[in-house]
Structures are given as structure tokens and as C-alpha cells.
C-alpha positions in Angstrom: -47.7 -6.5 18.4 -46.5 -3.7 16.1 -43.0 -4.0 17.7 -42.9 -7.7 17.0 -43.9 -7.2 13.3 -41.2 -4.4 12.9 -38.5 -6.7 14.3 -39.7 -9.6 12.2 -39.4 -7.4 9.0 -36.0 -6.2 10.0 -34.9 -9.8 10.6 -36.1 -10.9 7.2 -34.3 -8.0 5.5 -31.1 -8.8 7.2 -31.4 -12.5 6.4 -32.0 -11.7 2.8 -28.8 -9.5 2.8 -26.8 -12.3 4.4 -28.2 -14.7 1.8 -26.9 -12.4 -1.0 -23.4 -12.4 0.6 -23.5 -16.2 0.9 -24.4 -16.6 -2.7 -21.7 -14.2 -3.8 -19.1 -16.1 -1.8 -20.1 -19.4 -3.3 -20.2 -18.1 -6.9 -17.0 -16.1 -7.0 -14.2 -17.7 -4.9 -12.2 -20.7 -5.8 -13.5 -24.2 -4.9 -10.6 -25.0 -2.5 -11.4 -21.9 -0.5 -15.1 -23.0 -0.2 -14.0 -26.3 1.2 -11.8 -24.5 3.8 -14.6 -22.2 5.1 -17.6 -24.5 4.8 -17.3 -25.5 8.5 -17.3 -21.9 9.8 -20.3 -21.3 11.9 -21.4 -17.9 10.4 -20.9 -15.7 7.4 -18.8 -13.4 9.6 -16.4 -16.2 10.4 -16.2 -17.2 6.7 -15.3 -13.6 5.7 -12.6 -13.5 8.4 -11.2 -16.8 7.2 -11.1 -15.6 3.6 -9.4 -12.4 4.7 -6.7 -14.3 6.5 -6.1 -16.7 3.6 -6.2 -14.1 0.8 -4.4 -11.1 2.2 -0.7 -10.8 1.4 1.8 -10.9 4.2 4.0 -7.9 4.8 6.9 -9.8 3.2 4.9 -10.4 0.1 3.9 -6.8 -0.1 7.5 -5.6 0.3 8.7 -8.0 -2.4 6.0 -6.8 -4.9 6.8 -3.2 -4.1 10.5 -3.8 -4.5 9.9 -5.5 -7.9 7.6 -2.7 -9.0 10.1 0.0 -8.1 13.1 -1.7 -9.7 11.0 -1.9 -12.9 9.6 1.7 -12.7 12.9 3.5 -12.1 14.3 2.5 -15.5 13.4 5.0 -18.2 13.8 4.1 -21.9 13.8 7.4 -23.7 13.6 6.0 -27.2 10.4 4.0 -26.7 8.7 5.4 -23.6 6.9 8.7 -23.0 8.4 10.6 -20.1 5.0 11.7 -18.6 3.8 8.1 -18.5 7.1 7.0 -16.9 7.0 9.8 -14.3 3.5 8.8 -13.2 4.5 5.1 -12.8 7.8 6.1 -11.0 5.9 8.3 -8.5 3.4 5.6 -7.8 6.1 2.9 -7.3 8.2 5.3 -5.2 5.3 6.2 -2.9 4.4 2.6 -2.3 8.0 1.6 -1.6 8.4 4.5 0.8 5.3 3.5 2.7 7.0 0.1 3.3 10.4 1.6 4.1 12.2 -0.3 1.5 16.0 0.3 1.4 15.9 1.1 -2.3 14.2 4.4 -1.5 16.0 5.3 1.7 17.5 8.8 2.0 18.5 10.1 -1.5 18.8 6.8 -3.4 15.6 7.5 -5.4 16.8 11.0 -6.2 19.8 9.5 -8.0 17.4 7.2 -9.9 15.4 10.2 -11.0 18.5 12.1 -12.1 19.7 9.1 -14.1 16.4 9.1 -16.0 16.4 12.8 -16.6 20.0 12.7 -17.9 18.7 11.0 -21.0 16.7 14.2 -21.8 18.4 17.2 -20.2 21.9 17.3 -18.8 21.5 20.9 -17.5 18.7 19.8 -15.2 20.8 16.8 -14.2 23.6 19.0 -13.0 21.2 21.3 -11.1 19.5 18.4 -9.3 22.8 16.7 -8.5 24.0 19.9 -6.9 20.8 20.2 -4.9 21.1 16.7 -3.6 24.7 17.1 -2.7 23.9 20.2 -0.7 21.0 18.4 1.1 23.3 15.5 2.1 26.0 17.8 3.4 23.6 20.0 5.3 23.3 19.6 9.1 19.7 20.7 8.9 17.2 17.8 8.7 15.3 17.7 5.5 12.3 15.7 4.1 13.9 13.6 1.4 10.5 12.3 0.2 9.0 15.7 -0.3 12.2 16.9 -2.0 12.0 14.1 -4.6 8.3 14.8 -5.3 9.1 18.5 -5.7 12.0 17.7 -8.1 9.8 15.4 -10.1 6.9 18.0 -10.3 9.3 20.7 -11.2 10.8 18.8 -14.1 7.5 17.7 -15.3 6.4 21.3 -15.6 9.6 22.1 -17.5 9.1 19.1 -19.8 5.6 20.1 -20.7 6.7 23.6 -21.4 9.6 22.7 -23.6 8.6 19.4 -25.2 4.8 19.5 -25.2 2.8 16.3 -25.4 5.0 14.5 -27.9 4.5 10.8 -27.4 8.2 9.7 -27.9 11.1 11.9 -28.6 14.7 11.2 -29.4 17.3 12.7 -27.2 21.1 13.1 -27.0 23.8 12.6 -29.5 22.1 9.6 -31.1 18.9 11.4 -31.9 17.6 10.9 -35.5 18.3 13.8 -37.8 15.4 14.9 -39.9 15.2 17.7 -42.4 13.2 20.8 -41.3 9.9 21.1 -43.0 7.2 23.7 -43.4 3.6 22.5 -42.7 4.9 19.0 -42.7 5.8 19.3 -46.4 9.1 17.9 -47.7 11.6 20.5 -48.9 11.7 20.7 -52.7 15.4 20.2 -52.5 14.8 16.7 -51.1 12.3 15.7 -53.8 14.8 14.8 -56.5 14.6 11.2 -57.5 17.1 9.0 -59.0 15.3 9.1 -62.3 15.9 12.9 -62.4 19.6 12.5 -62.4 20.4 12.7 -66.1 23.9 12.0 -67.5 25.8 15.2 -68.3 27.5 13.7 -71.4 26.3 11.4 -74.1 27.7 7.9 -74.3 30.4 7.1 -76.8 27.8 5.6 -79.0 26.1 9.0 -79.2 23.0 8.1 -77.2 21.8 9.4 -73.8 21.4 6.4 -71.4 19.2 6.8 -68.3 
């Protein structure tokens, strides 16, 4: 008798859990999906049907990863923070690498990284280019994925040390030129206004015009 009561309580608990799942399905998914699964015999079959219909195909995943990588590899130094870009680039690269996309095969992504860094530091660009060339010419097998992650981590440490946490910086020959200041105060030599420029000689009429 006690065994029967225990099994009955267990059955009721499981039925209640299944009821929660059923209500969640009916209240959250689109109506056209409900119509497609309403003839499935059990909750388990409904969940399997939803998984088949909602999961992306490998082709879709590859397309999305390719699109994400092509967007992430472009760095705009004038309006984008390098640390944010580096995080997005690493995420997109790792995802594309898992799907074996041709855009990240061998050392293609290393050149994308070098192109981005060249907007900030040409000396590091030269060093990384030399390193990649040596790896490509070497007869010893190397892990190109780990090499890129090492390069990115190395430059991020260098960037933090030399540029700090500045949100956006200007780099290269077209960087904005600003006068040096002390405690964010404008130099007194730059405080002269147009109204302070007085004529050095009086007018022919004898008056001083401003």
C-alpha cells in the first residue's frame, strides 16, 4: 500500500512538471509552430519537433559566422575602442575557426589583425609580419590559431600599458593636434581673445578703433 502511494505521488509530481512544460510551450512559441506540433503524441515528441524546426542548419551557421567575422575584422580607429574591437574580433574568429571557414584558414586572420594594428602602431605591424612570414616559411608544423591568439593577447597587453583605457584615440599622420595642458587648464598663451588685439596705431581721425 505504501509503495502504491509513493508511486502515485511521484506520478502526480511528474505530471505537474509536464503540465508546466506544456503551458510554457503554448504561451511562448509562435502560433504556426503550435499548429505544427499539436498532433504529436507526447511532450517529448513536441520538443523534438520544435528542435528540428528551430535549429539552424550548418549552412546557416556558417553564413552567420562568416558575416560576423567579415564585420568584426574591420577596425575603425577614429570611432572605435581597440579593446572592444579586440574582444569582438576574438569571438568572431573563434566561432569561424570552429566551423572551418576559409576566411580564417592558415594565416589569413593574422593579416587581418596586422591590418587593424597598423592603424595604431607600425612597429608592431612590422614585427608581427616578420613572425608570420617565418611561420609560413618554416617546415615545422605550427598551430596558427594559437599563434593568432598569442599575438592578440600580446598586443592587448602592450596597448593597455602604453595607451591605458582611453575610449577613443587618434592615430597616425591625421591625428588631431592639441596644445599641451597642465591639469587640463588651457595655456595662458592660448587665452587671448580677438577683443584683446588692440590697434598699435591710431586712426587718421585720431581715435582708437576696436
